[in-house]
DRENMI-722194 format. One line per field, with one value per residue (C-alpha): x, y, z. Coordinates in Angstrom, 3 decimals, padded with zeros to 6 digits, always signed. Last residue first. Layout:
<pts>
px	X, ...
py	Y, ...
pz	Z, ...
</pts>
This chain:
<pts>
px	-146.210, -144.717, -141.346, -138.276, -136.730, -133.702, -132.575, -135.071, -133.417, -135.386, -138.175, -135.825, -135.632, -139.396, -140.066, -138.780, -142.021, -143.943, -147.695, -148.057, -146.413, -149.137, -151.480, -148.628, -147.681, -151.367, -151.575, -153.013, -155.200, -156.749, -158.300, -160.292, -161.188, -159.060, -160.521, -159.730, -161.904, -163.971, -163.653, -164.114, -162.091, -162.916, -160.135, -158.986, -162.028, -159.853, -161.150, -160.208, -156.717, -156.467, -157.563, -154.800, -152.244, -154.696, -155.153, -151.363, -150.915, -153.583, -151.983, -151.690, -154.834, -157.153, -155.680, -156.411, -154.083, -154.560, -152.384, -154.702, -157.914, -157.287, -156.136, -159.323, -161.327, -159.340, -159.885, -157.445, -157.951, -156.104, -155.570, -151.838, -150.340, -152.882, -152.461, -148.679, -148.600, -150.784, -148.930, -145.491, -146.571, -147.320, -144.202, -141.959, -143.490, -142.700, -139.072, -137.914, -134.428, -132.537, -130.207, -126.606, -123.887, -124.688, -122.544, -122.944, -119.601, -116.954, -114.239, -114.383, -118.133, -117.485, -114.796, -117.109, -119.862, -117.351, -115.832, -119.276, -120.444, -124.069, -123.456, -126.432, -129.427, -131.273, -134.721, -136.020, -139.019, -140.584, -138.457, -137.182, -134.341, -132.846, -130.581, -127.656, -125.597, -127.045, -129.579, -132.485, -134.419, -138.011, -139.735, -143.337, -146.622, -148.118, -148.180, -151.066, -148.531, -147.776, -144.147, -141.019, -139.721, -142.886, -146.576, -149.596, -153.223, -155.728, -158.449, -160.960, -161.521, -157.779, -157.113, -159.573, -157.946, -154.506, -155.738, -156.569, -160.132, -160.957, -158.075, -155.227, -153.934, -150.969, -149.666, -150.344, -152.548, -154.698, -156.694, -159.124, -158.873, -161.677, -161.170, -163.053, -160.856, -157.750, -158.766, -160.118, -157.076, -154.686, -156.546, -156.097, -152.412, -151.826, -153.761, -151.623, -148.491, -149.824, -150.315, -146.922, -145.038, -143.810, -140.017, -138.334, -136.759, -135.053, -132.835, -132.000, -128.295, -128.163, -130.357, -127.317, -125.596, -128.196, -128.305, -128.113, -130.020, -133.116, -136.029, -138.549, -140.832, -144.374, -145.034, -147.806, -147.769, -150.257, -151.505, -152.907, -151.436, -153.710, -150.952, -153.456, -153.746, -150.114, -150.847, -153.756, -151.728, -148.814, -151.168, -152.766, -149.247, -148.547, -151.699, -151.122, -147.618, -144.248, -141.235, -138.993, -140.498, -143.208, -145.188, -143.599, -145.165, -144.445, -146.161, -147.313, -147.917, -149.659, -150.071, -147.138, -148.237, -145.134, -146.850, -148.308, -144.883, -143.470, -146.284, -145.542, -141.882, -142.853, -145.251, -142.469, -140.177, -143.078, -143.771, -140.275, -137.853, -135.226, -134.063, -131.774, -134.221, -134.492, -134.553, -137.463, -139.410, -139.009, -139.981, -143.220, -143.828, -143.302, -142.091, -142.255, -140.401, -141.989, -142.940, -143.129, -145.149, -145.355, -141.760, -141.768, -138.334, -139.736, -141.345, -138.179, -136.055, -138.545, -138.533, -134.730, -134.712, -137.438, -135.496, -135.415, -133.245, -135.124, -138.281, -136.415, -137.685, -138.356, -138.854, -141.470, -142.166, -145.376, -145.672, -148.766, -147.576, -145.025, -141.318, -139.563, -136.088, -134.317, -130.593, -130.683, -133.494, -131.225, -128.494, -130.969, -132.222, -128.711, -127.700, -130.928, -130.344, -126.803, -128.038, -130.674, -128.166, -127.895, -129.020, -132.416, -132.025, -131.691, -130.592, -132.184, -134.853, -135.493, -138.381, -139.304, -142.476, -144.070, -140.936, -141.689, -138.936, -136.255, -133.682, -133.527, -131.312, -127.814, -125.671, -127.733, -126.828, -123.135, -123.924, -126.240, -123.519, -121.123, -123.584, -124.048, -120.264, -119.906, -122.735, -121.066, -117.824, -119.711, -121.354, -118.080, -116.423, -119.097, -118.279, -121.020, -121.121, -123.121, -123.678, -127.046, -128.590, -132.010, -133.104, -133.523, -134.621, -131.417, -131.599, -127.951, -126.515, -125.629, -127.301, -126.171, -127.582, -129.065, -130.623, -132.268, -135.301, -136.692, -139.936, -139.919, -142.647, -143.058, -143.090, -139.325, -139.719, -136.533, -133.808, -130.904, -131.709, -132.058, -128.726, -127.080, -128.365, -127.185, -123.724, -123.593, -124.491, -127.553, -125.573, -124.476, -127.447, -130.811, -132.941, -132.803, -134.055, -137.500, -138.896, -141.216, -140.657, -141.662, -142.850, -142.516, -140.931, -141.649, -140.344, -143.107, -145.879, -148.860, -149.275, -149.953, -153.312, -155.246, -154.193, -155.682, -158.764, -160.629, -161.058
py	+061.150, +064.199, +063.571, +063.810, +067.243, +069.121, +067.076, +068.570, +071.968, +074.383, +074.818, +075.501, +079.317, +079.663, +077.246, +079.666, +081.621, +078.445, +079.168, +077.610, +074.428, +073.517, +072.003, +069.991, +068.584, +067.802, +065.591, +062.481, +064.761, +066.012, +062.597, +062.944, +066.521, +069.316, +072.375, +076.039, +078.326, +081.447, +083.416, +080.246, +077.164, +073.508, +071.029, +068.169, +068.564, +068.786, +072.327, +073.215, +071.847, +073.897, +076.979, +076.573, +078.686, +081.639, +081.398, +081.252, +084.446, +086.327, +085.281, +088.616, +090.010, +087.068, +086.494, +090.046, +090.926, +091.164, +088.084, +086.120, +087.801, +087.139, +083.567, +082.801, +084.147, +081.914, +078.674, +076.391, +072.721, +069.421, +069.435, +068.890, +069.700, +072.455, +074.059, +073.664, +075.440, +078.348, +078.919, +078.639, +081.166, +083.787, +082.915, +083.130, +086.502, +087.890, +086.763, +083.361, +082.753, +079.984, +077.134, +076.005, +073.975, +073.671, +071.099, +072.978, +074.399, +073.341, +072.985, +069.197, +069.524, +071.305, +068.804, +065.861, +067.077, +068.027, +064.527, +062.901, +064.683, +065.898, +068.899, +070.080, +071.910, +075.006, +076.293, +079.709, +081.978, +080.505, +077.451, +074.463, +071.991, +069.684, +066.725, +065.971, +064.156, +064.431, +066.679, +068.593, +070.845, +071.530, +074.505, +073.657, +075.289, +072.182, +068.707, +067.115, +065.541, +064.695, +063.908, +064.256, +067.094, +069.061, +068.970, +070.015, +068.841, +071.317, +071.415, +070.085, +066.831, +066.823, +066.764, +063.954, +061.821, +062.526, +061.600, +058.071, +056.875, +056.979, +054.595, +056.285, +056.822, +058.835, +059.602, +063.373, +064.448, +061.889, +059.433, +057.389, +053.750, +051.238, +048.599, +050.348, +053.382, +051.213, +049.584, +052.711, +054.796, +052.014, +051.528, +055.234, +054.987, +051.954, +053.563, +056.690, +054.544, +052.708, +055.976, +057.289, +054.288, +051.451, +051.169, +048.213, +050.349, +052.411, +049.473, +050.239, +050.192, +053.929, +054.341, +053.461, +056.624, +058.946, +062.538, +062.039, +058.774, +060.715, +058.258, +059.360, +056.375, +057.605, +056.897, +054.951, +055.703, +053.469, +054.033, +051.991, +048.818, +045.769, +043.282, +041.480, +044.756, +044.479, +041.153, +042.597, +045.693, +043.602, +041.487, +044.580, +045.843, +042.804, +043.415, +047.150, +046.403, +046.654, +045.404, +048.213, +050.479, +053.057, +052.461, +052.505, +051.148, +052.325, +050.732, +052.706, +051.450, +053.667, +053.249, +050.859, +048.446, +046.288, +043.153, +045.133, +046.321, +042.817, +041.345, +043.910, +042.897, +039.215, +040.059, +041.912, +038.876, +036.556, +038.591, +038.081, +041.023, +040.864, +044.400, +044.861, +046.981, +044.454, +041.512, +043.025, +043.675, +040.044, +038.839, +040.867, +042.046, +045.760, +048.828, +047.406, +049.989, +049.866, +053.016, +052.999, +054.997, +054.972, +055.339, +056.060, +054.785, +051.509, +050.815, +051.713, +049.448, +046.587, +047.003, +046.748, +043.655, +042.066, +042.305, +044.646, +044.688, +042.922, +044.881, +048.121, +050.549, +054.293, +055.480, +057.519, +059.540, +061.611, +063.232, +062.048, +063.399, +066.100, +065.334, +067.717, +066.351, +067.509, +067.317, +064.146, +062.922, +062.913, +061.016, +058.409, +057.898, +057.427, +055.002, +053.043, +052.731, +051.492, +048.910, +047.664, +047.452, +050.141, +049.025, +049.857, +053.435, +052.177, +054.975, +056.973, +058.528, +058.689, +061.041, +063.136, +065.174, +067.264, +068.360, +071.099, +073.671, +072.993, +072.636, +076.405, +076.316, +077.748, +076.101, +072.892, +072.555, +072.237, +069.356, +067.726, +067.872, +066.191, +063.366, +062.929, +062.926, +060.052, +058.107, +058.552, +057.061, +054.076, +053.533, +053.717, +051.368, +048.693, +048.191, +046.839, +049.915, +051.840, +055.473, +056.926, +060.153, +059.004, +058.572, +054.795, +052.921, +050.860, +049.544, +049.672, +047.351, +047.417, +050.734, +053.598, +057.134, +057.672, +061.124, +062.533, +064.835, +066.755, +068.762, +071.525, +073.551, +077.322, +079.158, +079.604, +081.917, +081.497, +084.109, +081.729, +079.631, +082.717, +084.145, +080.787, +080.745, +084.319, +083.415, +080.309, +082.050, +082.134, +082.987, +079.362, +078.300, +076.538, +077.136, +073.509, +072.534, +073.739, +077.172, +075.805, +072.507, +068.867, +070.260, +067.150, +069.312, +068.998, +067.409, +066.741, +064.225, +066.584, +065.823, +062.202, +063.388, +062.830, +059.152, +058.540, +056.642, +055.919, +052.380
pz	+183.908, +185.681, +184.098, +186.360, +186.806, +185.442, +182.482, +179.994, +180.224, +178.038, +180.599, +183.536, +183.357, +183.053, +185.919, +188.562, +189.043, +189.889, +189.809, +186.339, +187.777, +190.284, +187.672, +186.150, +189.569, +190.192, +187.112, +188.756, +190.889, +187.661, +187.074, +190.302, +189.416, +190.811, +192.534, +192.022, +194.109, +194.593, +191.333, +189.268, +188.348, +187.850, +187.252, +185.024, +182.786, +179.640, +179.085, +182.671, +182.181, +178.958, +180.982, +183.594, +181.696, +181.633, +185.392, +185.779, +183.730, +185.709, +189.002, +190.803, +189.193, +189.803, +193.278, +194.470, +197.341, +201.101, +201.672, +203.962, +202.822, +199.119, +199.833, +201.786, +198.853, +196.491, +198.415, +196.608, +195.831, +195.548, +199.353, +199.723, +196.323, +195.644, +199.068, +198.806, +195.432, +196.580, +199.859, +198.243, +195.596, +198.234, +200.192, +197.135, +196.182, +199.629, +199.509, +200.723, +202.063, +200.312, +201.095, +200.971, +202.667, +206.378, +208.206, +211.526, +212.586, +215.093, +212.463, +212.790, +212.148, +208.853, +207.860, +208.543, +206.218, +203.519, +203.595, +203.666, +200.504, +200.511, +202.780, +204.820, +203.364, +204.585, +203.623, +204.690, +205.223, +208.341, +208.889, +206.924, +207.306, +204.691, +205.428, +203.050, +205.749, +209.228, +210.910, +209.381, +211.764, +210.693, +212.342, +213.161, +212.135, +210.559, +212.038, +210.121, +207.784, +204.184, +203.403, +205.550, +203.370, +204.091, +203.191, +205.221, +205.299, +206.752, +204.100, +206.658, +204.740, +204.085, +207.825, +208.569, +205.864, +207.297, +210.797, +209.606, +210.289, +206.568, +205.716, +203.892, +200.370, +199.102, +195.587, +195.713, +198.610, +200.383, +198.269, +200.328, +201.353, +202.004, +199.338, +196.531, +197.147, +196.844, +193.573, +191.868, +192.809, +191.809, +188.517, +187.776, +188.663, +186.457, +183.593, +183.916, +183.809, +180.742, +178.867, +180.009, +178.558, +180.772, +181.213, +179.476, +176.722, +179.440, +180.417, +184.061, +184.942, +184.290, +187.383, +189.507, +188.302, +189.825, +188.527, +184.739, +185.298, +186.448, +186.208, +188.843, +189.423, +190.111, +193.769, +195.467, +199.197, +200.970, +204.502, +207.368, +205.905, +205.510, +204.567, +202.298, +200.344, +199.276, +197.578, +195.585, +194.702, +193.432, +191.304, +189.779, +189.105, +186.933, +184.878, +184.396, +183.214, +184.932, +182.997, +184.274, +186.978, +186.212, +189.380, +192.831, +196.021, +199.556, +202.554, +205.589, +209.112, +211.653, +215.395, +215.692, +218.379, +218.770, +217.485, +214.580, +213.452, +213.848, +211.719, +208.999, +208.952, +208.640, +205.785, +203.930, +204.133, +203.196, +200.047, +198.661, +198.410, +195.673, +194.969, +191.964, +189.905, +187.062, +189.485, +191.404, +188.181, +187.105, +190.591, +190.732, +194.296, +193.589, +195.557, +199.129, +201.206, +204.649, +206.531, +210.310, +212.809, +216.605, +217.748, +221.474, +222.481, +223.835, +220.439, +218.544, +220.733, +220.327, +216.550, +216.531, +218.737, +216.598, +213.365, +210.394, +207.273, +204.468, +205.377, +204.463, +207.063, +207.114, +210.683, +212.518, +215.637, +215.496, +218.913, +220.802, +224.131, +223.431, +223.055, +225.406, +226.071, +222.885, +223.676, +225.792, +223.570, +220.526, +222.377, +223.600, +220.038, +218.625, +221.399, +221.013, +217.277, +217.923, +220.455, +217.931, +215.086, +212.400, +208.937, +210.421, +209.162, +205.579, +203.333, +204.750, +206.907, +210.652, +211.438, +214.437, +215.024, +217.770, +219.616, +222.147, +222.562, +225.193, +222.404, +221.870, +218.783, +218.234, +220.937, +220.717, +217.029, +217.930, +220.303, +217.791, +215.127, +217.547, +218.120, +214.347, +213.929, +216.398, +214.808, +211.421, +212.738, +214.167, +210.780, +208.898, +211.431, +210.928, +207.265, +205.016, +202.839, +200.244, +201.202, +200.240, +198.967, +197.803, +194.175, +194.328, +191.199, +190.932, +194.482, +195.543, +198.147, +201.854, +202.567, +204.814, +204.906, +208.351, +207.835, +210.934, +210.688, +213.652, +213.757, +216.336, +218.025, +217.689, +221.014, +220.800, +217.795, +215.779, +216.320, +216.903, +213.862, +211.635, +212.814, +212.204, +208.610, +207.977, +209.280, +207.079, +203.843, +201.596, +198.470, +198.770, +196.670, +196.872, +193.765, +192.608, +196.070, +195.008, +195.879, +197.082, +198.826, +198.492, +195.186, +193.011, +190.308, +186.574, +183.396, +180.848, +180.318, +179.993, +176.293, +177.302, +178.665, +175.457, +175.427, +178.871, +177.752, +180.961, +182.269
</pts>
């Protein structure tokens, strides 16, 4: 096991770069009329990626950073379904819905909090507006194994869903109690068996390290149990503790959280354990079997990253539907309202529930390319960059190159006139390595309550 003590200096607040610029830069200066104009002028030859936010959960998991609505009331869910349908109808007046759909994702909340008939109704409504799902489209759903049954899985299978992601987090009972999510192994195993029975092409499990009472030894046990499920992919996330943003996180005793050194050891062990058991590291925090399309994409340097995670489906416009959803196109990001009242009022007024966003300038696009290449493929082909943008990387990013020298000295990356490439240990600090290319970081450095810590 490596000694990670020298890397503790890199434990600082930083973005996860699901987008660049990050959502922190979204504002209402990007107005509704401008957003509609962009939607209506999109290139109809570009395919679509669809995201639907189904925000309801019965109880709070204290570690969760998602935008959720806690309820057990049926009428709230039925009301949301109605507004979702109305949003789709408004959307269809501004977007060419005949475009090919290559990707669709249900996120939450707990999408399977909706019953099987309700899920079918939502899916049928979507397909009535977007009829052209291509063969082999990636259609996926996030699932809480505590809230899934055979009827729901059957509906998803018949509707073309081929990928599911199970929230597992940690099998240790003490950790589960501390984060208010009791989920025995047999419950997760039953959900996995359902996914296999209904021929889901790819099954992912999510783990989180950095939770209260976790140690290297307890996480070893969780990994060993998770491996018996034989998922196609693992997502192993660093817990983002942001109690100033998420009230439920204030219920976590910060003195029980593992220190950065132990977290780095947990992640290094995870890499060693999964790679020795047939998985390969894909992008930040992700692992896949060698036959997985993500692994093939990273081998070619063609992995992409969007708000739905890592994907091979590049070159698509992302349409975000539902409360707090984010959409993305060439040169813009757009986010819906986060508050249900505001969301409903916009739709009642016959408008899309767009709240804020950003249009990218030339510098944003240049930096977006560099950051997403590093985050996705752990390397950057500098000569390819020079040809693509017709600028000299070494000149344009002289300050970033200087900022990366300590990483080079610590053997976290290699850097020359042709490429930047992370070492295996450097991949653990990829957020830090990407940050020197972020033009917006300067104004956020002094505010420690902006981003979660990178380690």
